[in-house]
N, C-alpha and C positions, 0 to 999 in steps of 0.2 A: 700454125695450123691447129696446135693443141688448144690455144687460146680460143679460137673460133668454135671448136667442138665443145669446150667448157661453157662458153656463152650460149650456144645453141641448146645444150642440155639444161642449163639454168633457166632459160626462157621457156622451154617446154615444161619444166617442172612447175614454174609459177603459173603458167597457163592451165595446166592440169588441175592444180589445187584450186585456183579461182573458179574453174568450170565446175568442179565437184561442189564447191561452196554454193555456187549459183543454183545448181540442181537441188541441193539440200534446202535452200531458201524457198525454191518453187514447191518442193515437197511439203514444207510446212504451210505454205500458202494454200495448197490444195486441201490440206487437212483442217486448217483453222480459218480459212477465208479472211485473213487479216492482211490489209494492204501494206503493213509494215514489211512483210516478207517480199512484196513486190519491189519495194525500194531497195532491199538487199540484193535482189536479183539484178536490178539496174546497176547498183554500185559495183558488183563483181564483174558484170559484163563490161562496164566502163574500164575497169582495171585490165581486163583481158585485151581490150582494144588498145589501151595505152601501152601495155607491155609488148604488144605486137609491134607497135610503131617504134618503141625504144629498142627492141631487139633488132629491128631492121637497120636502125642507125648504127648499131654496134657491129653488125655483120656485113653491111653493104656500104662501103665508103662513099660511093656516088649518091646513094640515097641520103646518107648523113649530111653531106654538103648541101644538097638541095633542101632538105628539111630544116637544117640550121639557118640557112639563108632566108627561107620563107618565114621561119619563126621570128627572126629579128625584124622583118618587115611588117608582118601581120600574123601574130600567133593565134589565128582563128581556130585551128584544130585543137590546140592545147586549151584554149579558152572554153570551147564547148565541152571538152573533157572535164576540166576542173569544175565548171559550173554544174555539170551533171553529177559529178562526184560529191560536191559539197551539198547540193540540193538533196540527193538521196541520203547522205549521212545525216543531214539536219532533220529530214522527215522521219528517219528511223529513230533518232534520239527523241524528238518531240512526241512522236506517236507512242513509243515505248513508255515514256514517263508521263503520258497523258497531259502534255502541255502544248498540243498542236493547235495553233490558231493561224488564221490567214496572215496576220501582221508578223507573227514570229517566223513564218515561213517565207513570205514574199519579200519583206523588207531586207533582211540580211542577205538573201541570195541576190537581190537586185543591186545592193551596194557592192557586194563582192564582184559581180559581173562587171559593174561600172569601173571598179578599181582595176580589174584585169585589162579591160579595153583601154584604159588611160595610160597604162604602163609604157607602151611604145613611145609616148611623148617625152619620156625621160631621156635627156641627151646622152648620158654616159651609158655605154652598152652593158658593162658589168653590173651597175646599179639597177639598170632597167630589168635585167634578168633576175637579179636577186630579189628586188621588191615584188616582181611578178610572182615568184614562188612563195615569198614570205606571206602574201595575202592568204594563201591556202592554209598555211600553218597557224596564222592568227585566228582564222575561222575554226580550225580544229581545237585549238586551246580554248577558245570561247565556248564552243559546244561542250567540251569536257567540264569546264568550270561551272557552266550553267547546270549541267546534269548532276554534278556533285552537290551543288547548292540545292537543287530540287530534291534530291534524295535525302538530304539532311533536314530540310524544312517540311517536306511532305513525303514521309517514308511510305505512306499508303498509296502513293501514286502508281506503284507497281507491286505485283504479288510478292509476298515475303520470300518465297522460294527463289525469286530472281534478283532480289536486292543486292546480294553479295556479288553476283556475276555482273550486274549493271555497274556497280561501284568500281569493280576491278577493270572493266572495259573503259570507263571514263578516265581512270588513273593512267592506264596504258596509253590511251589516246593523247592525254596531256603530255606525258613524259616523252613519248616517241615523237610527237609533233615538235617539241623543243629540240630533240636530238636531230630531227630532219633538218631543222634550221641551222644547226651547228654544222652538219655535213654540207649543206648548201653553201654556207659561208666559206668553208675551206675549199671546196671544189671550184666555186665560181671565181673567187678572188685569187686563188693560188694555182689552179690547174687549167681552167678554161682560157681560151685564147680569143680576144676580141680586137685584133689588129687589122690594119688595112692589108697586110700581107697574107692573112689567113683568118679563118673562123673555125673554132673547134669547141663544141659544147658537149659536156658529158651529161646526157639526158637521163641517166639512171640515178636514182637515189636509193641506196641499199637499205637505209633505215626505213624508208617508206615501204619497201617490199616486206620488211620485217613486220611493220604495223599491219599490213593487209594479211600477211600470213597468220598473225595472231588472231585476227577477226575470223579468217577462214577456218582455221583449225578449231576455234571455239564453236563455230556453227556446225562444222562437220561432226565434232564430238557430241554435240547436243542431238544432232540427227541420229547418230549411231546409237546413243543411249535410248532414244525414243523407239527406234526400230527394234533393238534388242528386247526392250521391255514389252513392246507390243507382241513380239513373237513368243516370248516367255509366257505372257498372260494368256495369249490365245491358246498356246499348247496346254497350259495348266487348266484353263477353263474347259477345254475339250475333254480332258481326262478327269475332271472334277466330279462331284457327286451328281451333276446333271446327267452324266453318262452311266452312272452306276445304278444300283437298286434304288427304288423310290425312297426319298428322304423328305423331311418336312420342307426343305428348301425347294426341292423339285416339285413336290405336291403343291406348295404355295404358288410357284410360278405357273403350274398347270391350271390350278383353280382359277387364277385371275387372267389366264390366257396371255401371259407375257411372252414377247418374242425372245429370240436368243440374245439379241443385243440388250433388251430391257432386263432380262435375267442377269446378264453380265454386269450391268450398271447397278442393279439391285444388290448384287454381292458386294460391290464397292461401297454402296450406301450403308450396308450392314456393318462394314468395317470402319465406318466413320470418316470416309474420304470426302473431301470437299469437291465441289463441282469442278474447280480448276484442276485439282489433282486427278480426277477421273479423266478430264480432257487430256491432260499430259500423259497419263498412263496408257490410254487407248488411242492416243494420237488422232483425236477427232476434235472438231470445232466445239468451243464452249457452248455455242447456241444449240448445237446438235445434242449435247449432253442435257441441257435444260429441257429440250423438247421431249427426250426419252423419259426424263424424270417426271415431267408433267403427265405423260401418258401412263406411267406407272401409278401415279397418284389417282388418276381417274379410274383406272381399272380396279385398283384396290379399294376405292371409295374413301380415300383420305384426302386431307387438304394440305398436309405438310409432312416433313421428314419425321418429326416427333410422333405423329399419329401413325405413320407407316411402320416405324420401329416398334411401337407398342402393339400394333396389329400383328406384326410378325412374331413378337414375343409370345403373345396369347396363342397364336396358331401353333407355334413350335412347342409350347408347353402342353397343348392339347394332344400333340402327337407323341409326347412322352420322351422326346429326344431332340438333340439339336442338329442331327445329321452330319456331325463332324465338321461343320462349317465354322471357320474362325469368326463367329459373330461378335460384334462389339466388345 
């Protein structure tokens, strides 16, 4: 009884973490309108689905027997799951590192799906299951190696602020994919049963759970930092000089009729923040930041950031003070 309670709690824990990660990915998509985050939502939803199936095989013996028997005859459910998982992971990797092309996306996924479909033709049951799962780990290692090579040869394919995180995720993917294979080898050839007298397959891979938890917690942590920074910046902005007595900054914003958001972005520009940094700090799409900056330029009658900063410096000097704003 205790074992079933532990398994139930473990499954609920994994489902909750994956669901939170999926929500975080969707949150980033709403803010940045980047399809990369849609693929992350799909990936975590696929894991929720698979974890539910695996949990049922652990808690309901009758379901386990039916599922294992069906899996050996035609692993269609698992094949759809693995194909969805690999496609979403590959899309995320290629999109993040600016290497997305039709050939790089379709060809590997097509070969992978064909390999999974062909596995039931292998006569030996244990080798059939082993190679079936091995295909996924080969794809993961391949993605990780491609990503590391891409980061080394084309470091500017991703923002500098994300290079370390991307490299760490690739290394984690490669290492844990190898460990997943090791666990599969031990479980399939030493613990699973493929005899005429009975069929018993352990469908859970703990190392695979660890891999997805690493990805989930990395995304959740990123979302938490974005949200906290956004709340802090909003709170600080509302209590800044814009709300106090008139200052050169407030007068400048009023003179050129800047909106609250444009004024907020102007403050970041005066601090020397890049467009990507402003996007990350305010948790808004990069395109939205560019639109606001363009509007600021038009209202201030300048063509670029340098002219805007010079215009503000002249205006501030004419006011005889800098308004306490941490300008450049």
